[in-house]
PLY file of the C-alpha trace (Angstrom):
ply
format ascii 1.0
element vertex 486
property float x
property float y
property float z
element edge 485
property int vertex1
property int vertex2
end_header
2.43 29.46 -42.24
4.14 31.08 -45.15
2.94 34.28 -46.15
4.13 34.17 -49.31
2.13 31.09 -50.26
-0.98 32.91 -48.39
-0.80 35.72 -51.17
-0.41 33.43 -54.12
-3.10 31.01 -52.92
-5.52 34.02 -52.71
-4.57 35.56 -55.82
-2.76 38.93 -54.49
0.61 37.83 -55.74
2.43 35.49 -58.18
5.22 33.31 -57.43
7.49 35.74 -59.31
6.31 38.74 -57.34
7.42 36.71 -54.26
10.77 36.11 -55.87
11.32 39.79 -56.50
10.32 40.85 -52.97
12.76 38.27 -51.38
15.44 39.53 -53.61
14.40 43.30 -52.58
14.45 41.91 -48.86
17.83 40.54 -49.15
19.16 44.16 -50.22
17.13 46.31 -47.79
16.30 44.22 -45.15
13.18 44.19 -43.21
10.04 41.85 -43.81
8.80 40.38 -46.76
5.36 41.89 -46.53
7.44 45.53 -46.25
9.35 44.43 -49.38
6.00 43.51 -51.26
4.24 46.67 -50.22
7.41 48.73 -51.43
7.45 47.13 -54.69
3.60 47.84 -55.49
2.68 44.40 -55.41
-0.03 44.36 -52.54
-1.12 47.19 -50.21
-0.34 47.33 -46.40
-4.02 46.78 -45.78
-3.86 43.59 -47.66
-0.91 42.06 -45.92
-2.88 43.14 -42.56
-6.08 41.24 -43.91
-4.20 38.27 -44.66
-2.27 38.11 -41.26
-5.56 38.83 -39.26
-7.39 36.04 -41.03
-5.44 33.48 -39.66
-6.44 31.96 -36.33
-4.24 33.61 -33.58
-2.74 31.51 -31.28
-3.67 31.34 -27.56
-1.44 32.73 -24.79
-3.02 31.15 -21.96
-4.65 27.91 -21.47
-8.31 29.61 -21.16
-7.48 31.36 -24.65
-7.54 27.97 -26.36
-11.26 27.52 -25.48
-10.70 23.87 -24.22
-11.26 22.70 -20.72
-8.04 22.66 -18.91
-8.49 19.04 -17.76
-8.41 17.82 -21.24
-5.30 19.59 -22.10
-3.64 18.16 -19.03
-4.60 14.56 -19.75
-3.29 14.95 -23.41
-0.02 16.07 -21.75
0.16 13.06 -19.28
-0.97 10.52 -21.95
2.09 11.75 -24.47
4.46 11.51 -21.45
3.13 7.87 -20.56
2.37 6.40 -24.15
5.38 8.22 -26.04
8.01 8.78 -23.50
8.02 12.54 -24.20
10.31 13.93 -21.58
10.68 17.91 -22.68
8.35 20.69 -22.84
9.36 21.77 -26.34
8.55 18.12 -27.49
5.12 18.62 -26.08
4.61 21.78 -27.64
5.42 20.57 -31.11
3.28 17.56 -30.79
0.20 19.24 -29.14
0.37 22.27 -31.34
0.42 24.67 -28.24
2.83 27.70 -27.55
5.45 27.47 -25.22
3.53 29.90 -22.66
0.39 27.61 -22.71
2.59 24.62 -22.41
4.50 26.05 -19.42
0.85 26.72 -17.70
-0.25 23.21 -18.24
3.04 21.60 -16.65
2.74 24.10 -13.68
-0.50 22.87 -13.07
0.92 19.09 -13.36
3.61 19.60 -11.13
1.41 21.36 -8.61
-0.78 18.42 -8.62
2.37 16.18 -8.14
1.71 14.63 -11.49
4.90 15.72 -12.90
8.54 16.29 -11.58
11.76 17.35 -13.08
14.30 14.73 -13.64
17.55 16.61 -14.67
19.01 19.42 -16.87
21.91 18.43 -19.15
23.04 22.12 -19.48
22.32 23.23 -15.82
19.00 24.42 -16.74
20.14 27.12 -18.85
18.04 25.80 -21.88
14.27 24.96 -21.09
14.13 22.46 -24.08
16.86 20.46 -22.29
14.92 20.16 -19.22
13.56 16.41 -18.53
10.42 15.83 -17.04
8.76 12.55 -16.04
5.57 11.32 -14.45
5.26 10.49 -10.83
3.67 7.55 -9.53
0.29 9.72 -9.35
1.00 11.01 -12.75
1.28 7.44 -14.29
-1.97 6.23 -12.59
-3.53 9.86 -13.67
-2.49 8.81 -17.29
-3.67 5.03 -17.22
-7.35 6.52 -16.08
-7.08 8.88 -18.82
-6.22 6.41 -21.27
-9.28 4.36 -20.11
-11.39 7.05 -21.31
-9.79 7.86 -24.66
-6.43 7.08 -26.24
-6.29 10.00 -28.63
-2.89 11.59 -28.35
-2.02 14.29 -31.06
-2.80 17.90 -31.73
-4.84 19.51 -29.24
-8.47 20.03 -30.21
-10.13 23.56 -30.81
-13.21 24.24 -29.17
-16.84 23.60 -30.78
-17.78 27.30 -30.87
-14.42 28.34 -32.56
-14.82 25.89 -35.06
-18.49 27.09 -35.73
-17.05 30.74 -36.19
-14.34 29.79 -38.34
-16.90 27.73 -40.64
-18.96 30.83 -41.10
-16.05 33.26 -41.45
-14.76 31.33 -44.55
-17.75 30.71 -46.42
-17.38 29.44 -49.89
-19.83 32.11 -51.13
-17.10 34.75 -49.69
-15.28 33.89 -52.90
-16.50 35.22 -56.31
-15.93 33.02 -59.34
-15.64 35.54 -62.21
-16.49 34.46 -65.80
-12.91 34.75 -66.69
-11.77 32.41 -63.85
-14.41 29.80 -64.80
-13.29 30.10 -68.42
-9.64 29.67 -67.70
-10.65 26.62 -65.40
-12.10 24.93 -68.46
-9.48 26.01 -70.76
-8.59 22.87 -72.85
-12.17 21.44 -72.62
-14.74 22.07 -75.21
-18.09 23.25 -73.18
-21.02 24.90 -74.85
-21.27 28.32 -74.01
-24.81 28.22 -72.93
-23.85 25.47 -69.99
-20.96 27.77 -69.01
-23.28 30.89 -68.56
-25.82 28.51 -66.44
-22.88 27.00 -64.39
-21.15 30.18 -63.30
-24.11 31.40 -61.40
-24.85 27.87 -59.65
-20.93 27.71 -58.63
-21.29 31.40 -56.94
-24.53 30.76 -55.43
-22.94 28.16 -53.00
-26.11 26.17 -53.28
-26.69 22.22 -54.25
-26.19 21.46 -57.99
-27.60 18.43 -60.00
-25.57 17.48 -63.16
-27.36 14.80 -65.28
-27.43 13.30 -68.48
-26.08 10.52 -70.72
-22.98 8.74 -69.71
-19.47 9.83 -71.09
-20.22 13.64 -71.39
-18.06 15.09 -68.67
-20.23 15.37 -65.72
-17.62 13.96 -63.34
-15.07 16.15 -65.04
-17.16 19.50 -64.67
-17.84 18.76 -61.01
-14.37 18.28 -60.17
-13.13 21.29 -62.16
-15.85 23.32 -59.99
-14.27 21.96 -56.95
-10.90 23.09 -57.70
-11.77 26.63 -59.12
-11.62 28.13 -55.71
-8.40 29.82 -54.61
-8.81 31.22 -51.02
-7.10 29.59 -48.13
-9.22 28.28 -45.34
-8.14 26.65 -41.83
-8.85 23.53 -40.74
-8.60 22.04 -37.31
-6.63 18.90 -36.58
-9.44 17.96 -34.18
-12.34 19.55 -32.46
-13.61 18.90 -28.74
-17.13 18.41 -28.41
-18.81 17.73 -25.02
-15.46 16.35 -23.75
-15.07 14.18 -27.06
-12.52 14.40 -29.70
-13.34 14.23 -33.50
-10.47 14.49 -35.94
-11.30 16.60 -38.67
-8.09 17.31 -40.67
-7.23 14.54 -43.21
-4.43 14.65 -45.27
-5.78 12.51 -48.02
-8.63 14.92 -48.24
-7.35 18.56 -47.51
-4.48 20.02 -49.59
-2.19 21.85 -47.31
-1.25 25.32 -48.55
2.41 24.85 -49.29
4.10 25.51 -46.00
7.81 25.57 -47.72
9.19 28.94 -48.32
8.68 30.18 -51.58
12.55 30.74 -52.27
15.31 31.14 -49.70
13.10 30.81 -46.63
12.76 34.53 -46.00
8.94 34.69 -46.28
7.87 32.96 -43.08
5.28 34.41 -41.07
6.37 34.55 -37.40
4.66 31.50 -35.96
4.21 32.71 -32.68
1.15 34.55 -33.99
-0.43 31.82 -35.68
-2.40 28.98 -33.99
-0.78 25.72 -35.46
-3.86 23.64 -34.19
-5.47 24.92 -37.40
-4.03 23.96 -40.96
-4.19 26.32 -43.76
-5.53 24.30 -46.56
-7.09 24.85 -50.21
-11.03 24.37 -50.10
-11.64 20.80 -49.99
-12.98 18.62 -52.79
-14.57 15.40 -51.54
-15.59 12.80 -54.18
-17.62 9.67 -53.31
-19.61 7.35 -55.59
-21.18 3.87 -55.57
-19.48 3.12 -52.30
-21.50 5.99 -50.43
-23.70 4.64 -47.49
-25.68 6.23 -44.62
-23.36 5.43 -42.10
-20.60 7.06 -44.12
-22.44 10.38 -43.53
-22.50 9.91 -39.53
-19.72 10.34 -37.01
-17.46 7.49 -37.02
-16.77 6.36 -33.39
-13.71 4.13 -32.67
-14.81 2.05 -29.52
-11.51 1.10 -28.71
-9.52 4.57 -28.96
-12.61 5.91 -28.02
-12.48 9.08 -30.15
-14.35 10.21 -33.55
-13.52 10.85 -36.97
-15.39 13.26 -39.07
-17.65 12.10 -41.75
-16.60 12.92 -45.33
-19.18 15.71 -45.86
-18.01 17.39 -42.62
-14.27 17.12 -43.84
-15.86 18.88 -47.18
-17.00 21.94 -45.14
-16.11 25.33 -47.00
-15.42 23.35 -49.93
-17.30 20.86 -52.42
-18.60 17.60 -51.94
-19.52 15.48 -55.05
-21.83 12.46 -54.99
-20.71 10.82 -58.14
-22.96 8.16 -60.04
-25.94 9.11 -57.86
-28.51 6.49 -57.81
-26.14 3.38 -57.91
-25.18 3.69 -54.31
-25.51 0.71 -52.09
-28.28 2.90 -50.17
-31.42 3.82 -51.74
-31.61 7.17 -53.32
-34.57 8.17 -51.21
-32.48 7.52 -47.99
-29.43 9.51 -49.23
-31.87 12.41 -50.21
-33.59 12.28 -46.92
-30.14 12.39 -44.95
-29.59 15.93 -46.79
-32.91 17.52 -46.20
-32.01 19.63 -43.23
-28.56 20.48 -44.21
-29.89 21.82 -47.73
-32.76 23.47 -46.30
-31.37 25.18 -43.18
-27.69 25.24 -43.95
-27.00 23.32 -40.71
-26.10 19.76 -39.87
-26.44 17.88 -36.87
-23.92 15.19 -35.69
-24.75 12.82 -33.04
-22.48 11.34 -30.22
-22.43 7.83 -28.93
-23.89 9.24 -25.65
-26.84 10.68 -27.45
-25.75 14.24 -27.62
-25.95 16.19 -30.51
-23.82 19.13 -31.98
-24.88 21.67 -34.58
-22.45 22.37 -37.37
-22.95 25.15 -39.78
-23.20 23.58 -43.44
-21.20 25.48 -45.57
-20.42 23.49 -48.81
-21.56 22.89 -52.56
-23.23 19.63 -52.74
-22.90 17.98 -56.41
-25.21 15.31 -57.33
-23.89 13.76 -60.63
-26.11 11.01 -62.38
-26.82 9.49 -65.73
-30.27 8.63 -64.64
-33.18 11.09 -65.13
-33.66 13.28 -62.06
-37.65 12.03 -62.00
-36.58 8.54 -61.44
-34.25 9.46 -58.63
-36.29 12.17 -56.47
-39.70 13.65 -56.14
-40.60 17.22 -57.06
-40.55 18.31 -53.33
-36.67 17.33 -53.22
-36.03 18.68 -56.78
-37.07 22.24 -55.27
-34.36 21.98 -53.07
-31.77 21.68 -55.61
-31.50 25.13 -56.95
-29.57 24.34 -60.13
-30.19 21.54 -62.24
-27.79 21.26 -65.55
-28.19 18.78 -68.12
-25.32 17.66 -70.41
-26.46 16.59 -73.64
-25.19 14.68 -76.69
-22.60 17.14 -78.22
-23.47 18.71 -81.74
-21.34 17.14 -84.44
-18.84 20.32 -84.89
-18.09 20.23 -81.17
-17.59 16.66 -81.19
-15.07 17.04 -84.23
-13.35 19.96 -82.46
-12.79 17.72 -79.44
-11.81 14.92 -81.66
-9.23 17.07 -83.44
-7.68 18.58 -80.55
-6.93 15.57 -78.64
-5.85 14.04 -82.09
-3.14 16.55 -82.39
-1.96 16.27 -78.75
-1.29 12.74 -79.54
0.36 13.18 -82.51
-2.40 12.04 -84.96
-3.87 13.57 -88.00
-7.68 13.23 -88.00
-8.82 13.35 -91.69
-12.21 14.03 -92.77
-12.28 10.60 -94.18
-11.35 9.00 -90.51
-13.71 11.37 -88.82
-16.80 10.22 -91.11
-15.72 6.61 -90.51
-15.81 7.28 -86.84
-19.40 9.02 -87.01
-20.95 6.34 -89.52
-19.67 3.48 -87.23
-21.36 5.08 -84.04
-24.55 5.85 -86.00
-24.81 2.39 -87.15
-24.69 1.16 -83.68
-27.48 3.54 -82.45
-24.88 5.22 -80.25
-25.24 8.74 -79.31
-22.03 11.11 -79.74
-20.24 11.41 -76.27
-17.29 13.47 -75.35
-15.42 10.29 -74.11
-15.44 8.75 -77.38
-12.59 10.51 -78.90
-10.08 9.82 -76.12
-11.24 6.01 -75.95
-10.80 5.79 -79.88
-7.34 7.51 -79.62
-6.06 5.28 -76.78
-7.05 2.28 -78.66
-5.43 3.51 -81.98
-2.23 4.38 -79.94
-1.93 0.61 -78.40
-2.68 -0.77 -81.85
0.23 1.23 -83.34
2.32 0.52 -80.16
1.77 -3.23 -80.77
2.52 -3.17 -84.54
5.58 -0.96 -83.88
4.62 1.88 -86.39
4.32 5.37 -85.81
0.89 6.63 -84.32
-1.51 6.91 -87.48
-5.58 6.41 -87.93
-6.22 3.52 -90.23
-9.48 2.06 -91.28
-8.31 -1.26 -89.38
-7.57 0.41 -86.10
-10.47 2.86 -86.21
-12.67 -0.54 -86.68
-11.11 -2.31 -83.91
-11.62 0.78 -81.74
-15.13 0.81 -82.33
-15.42 -2.88 -81.79
-14.17 -2.49 -78.45
-16.65 0.48 -77.64
-19.63 -1.52 -78.08
-21.05 -5.19 -77.14
-22.47 -6.50 -80.29
-24.87 -9.34 -80.63
-23.58 -12.87 -82.29
-25.02 -11.96 -85.72
-24.31 -8.25 -85.85
-21.81 -6.79 -88.47
-18.88 -4.56 -87.97
-21.01 -1.43 -87.22
-22.10 -1.49 -90.73
-18.52 -0.55 -92.06
-16.70 -2.87 -94.19
-13.07 -3.18 -93.92
-11.07 -1.84 -96.91
0 1
1 2
2 3
3 4
4 5
5 6
6 7
7 8
8 9
9 10
10 11
11 12
12 13
13 14
14 15
15 16
16 17
17 18
18 19
19 20
20 21
21 22
22 23
23 24
24 25
25 26
26 27
27 28
28 29
29 30
30 31
31 32
32 33
33 34
34 35
35 36
36 37
37 38
38 39
39 40
40 41
41 42
42 43
43 44
44 45
45 46
46 47
47 48
48 49
49 50
50 51
51 52
52 53
53 54
54 55
55 56
56 57
57 58
58 59
59 60
60 61
61 62
62 63
63 64
64 65
65 66
66 67
67 68
68 69
69 70
70 71
71 72
72 73
73 74
74 75
75 76
76 77
77 78
78 79
79 80
80 81
81 82
82 83
83 84
84 85
85 86
86 87
87 88
88 89
89 90
90 91
91 92
92 93
93 94
94 95
95 96
96 97
97 98
98 99
99 100
100 101
101 102
102 103
103 104
104 105
105 106
106 107
107 108
108 109
109 110
110 111
111 112
112 113
113 114
114 115
115 116
116 117
117 118
118 119
119 120
120 121
121 122
122 123
123 124
124 125
125 126
126 127
127 128
128 129
129 130
130 131
131 132
132 133
133 134
134 135
135 136
136 137
137 138
138 139
139 140
140 141
141 142
142 143
143 144
144 145
145 146
146 147
147 148
148 149
149 150
150 151
151 152
152 153
153 154
154 155
155 156
156 157
157 158
158 159
159 160
160 161
161 162
162 163
163 164
164 165
165 166
166 167
167 168
168 169
169 170
170 171
171 172
172 173
173 174
174 175
175 176
176 177
177 178
178 179
179 180
180 181
181 182
182 183
183 184
184 185
185 186
186 187
187 188
188 189
189 190
190 191
191 192
192 193
193 194
194 195
195 196
196 197
197 198
198 199
199 200
200 201
201 202
202 203
203 204
204 205
205 206
206 207
207 208
208 209
209 210
210 211
211 212
212 213
213 214
214 215
215 216
216 217
217 218
218 219
219 220
220 221
221 222
222 223
223 224
224 225
225 226
226 227
227 228
228 229
229 230
230 231
231 232
232 233
233 234
234 235
235 236
236 237
237 238
238 239
239 240
240 241
241 242
242 243
243 244
244 245
245 246
246 247
247 248
248 249
249 250
250 251
251 252
252 253
253 254
254 255
255 256
256 257
257 258
258 259
259 260
260 261
261 262
262 263
263 264
264 265
265 266
266 267
267 268
268 269
269 270
270 271
271 272
272 273
273 274
274 275
275 276
276 277
277 278
278 279
279 280
280 281
281 282
282 283
283 284
284 285
285 286
286 287
287 288
288 289
289 290
290 291
291 292
292 293
293 294
294 295
295 296
296 297
297 298
298 299
299 300
300 301
301 302
302 303
303 304
304 305
305 306
306 307
307 308
308 309
309 310
310 311
311 312
312 313
313 314
314 315
315 316
316 317
317 318
318 319
319 320
320 321
321 322
322 323
323 324
324 325
325 326
326 327
327 328
328 329
329 330
330 331
331 332
332 333
333 334
334 335
335 336
336 337
337 338
338 339
339 340
340 341
341 342
342 343
343 344
344 345
345 346
346 347
347 348
348 349
349 350
350 351
351 352
352 353
353 354
354 355
355 356
356 357
357 358
358 359
359 360
360 361
361 362
362 363
363 364
364 365
365 366
366 367
367 368
368 369
369 370
370 371
371 372
372 373
373 374
374 375
375 376
376 377
377 378
378 379
379 380
380 381
381 382
382 383
383 384
384 385
385 386
386 387
387 388
388 389
389 390
390 391
391 392
392 393
393 394
394 395
395 396
396 397
397 398
398 399
399 400
400 401
401 402
402 403
403 404
404 405
405 406
406 407
407 408
408 409
409 410
410 411
411 412
412 413
413 414
414 415
415 416
416 417
417 418
418 419
419 420
420 421
421 422
422 423
423 424
424 425
425 426
426 427
427 428
428 429
429 430
430 431
431 432
432 433
433 434
434 435
435 436
436 437
437 438
438 439
439 440
440 441
441 442
442 443
443 444
444 445
445 446
446 447
447 448
448 449
449 450
450 451
451 452
452 453
453 454
454 455
455 456
456 457
457 458
458 459
459 460
460 461
461 462
462 463
463 464
464 465
465 466
466 467
467 468
468 469
469 470
470 471
471 472
472 473
473 474
474 475
475 476
476 477
477 478
478 479
479 480
480 481
481 482
482 483
483 484
484 485
């Protein structure tokens, strides 16, 4: 973990502040945190808070919170399947300290499962001591593999994970008006909508965004998911009743930059941080029409015999967007019924294939985005469980023109009053409401047309009419949107 990246992620320092502190550290020595305090960037108490917030690395097997037998199984499986021969290699893969690994290997040696092969340096360097499984160790490893083939970072306990979820609740972070306005800079959004969105985001409760297609519902939801800045810690995997469930997913979780901000002087002392946890930005998980009920349950691999966490569990302490709600393969009422307990009681229950269940604190913002009317998707009882309901409506003509003008300028086009009027006339003639997606669609069409004709980007009556023709499907006897070509 990197203290500089942590401070930047938490908004306590800027990259320039970190560079200044590194230069100061080069001159004065000491730690990067001392330089940051000396320069007045942060207070010592803030440094201490960041350091204490990270999961602390255990120094004993008992301190891992996981059964010693499970850790021993991981070690022998690694030696058996990956031909790992050194304690340092095992420590790196299992994300356990050398102290803990020594304790596990001592237990393995006492059980006659592991023995020393040789030491290339006469035993002076522990990393060079080669280890091997005994015959009993190989039999033990084969038996362990028959029960589960997982090998990788050691799991954290269910209890530690539950406590960590509660500790890093999404409502701990305040999204101010200034932060929300900055997040939507470059987008034209009505002030009234922003005024209602802000409290919804800070509540941590479910949000329903509905309205006509093409007015930015998905974009709004995705910006909300990325507006948070706090770092959270996600476990590589969790032990639940003797079973292993993988949680960290590099396709979902954005890792806080572990590279030094500058010359590598700002690294936190790794011995203090538990590497079984990954420092990440708050996750944003998006699912759409592919969502099924089964995707919200534990996924058990019957061959490897371990679990993969479902998508909404990977989204804990972040945001889970159900896009195009009502168009999933599963019935809307089935999906909603699955969410009743989590949204009501703020806990979820995962069921193992053995029939045992595990309670998981449910901390995330669930956003339902749909272009269908809520009354067609959910009854009043469920609507009451969604605290915030925000409607995106047809933009007024002045906002529509502002969006169109800004986007045209960015693409080297001049939107004249004549061209804008022609677009609006064509849309109205087709009984189409104005929508925020239309300027982008039309501009892309115009640019493609100009590229084909090998001419500089420019709006013309012809390429506007062609863009409108591609925007709608016309009946066989319809005219070109009521607009005559010049």
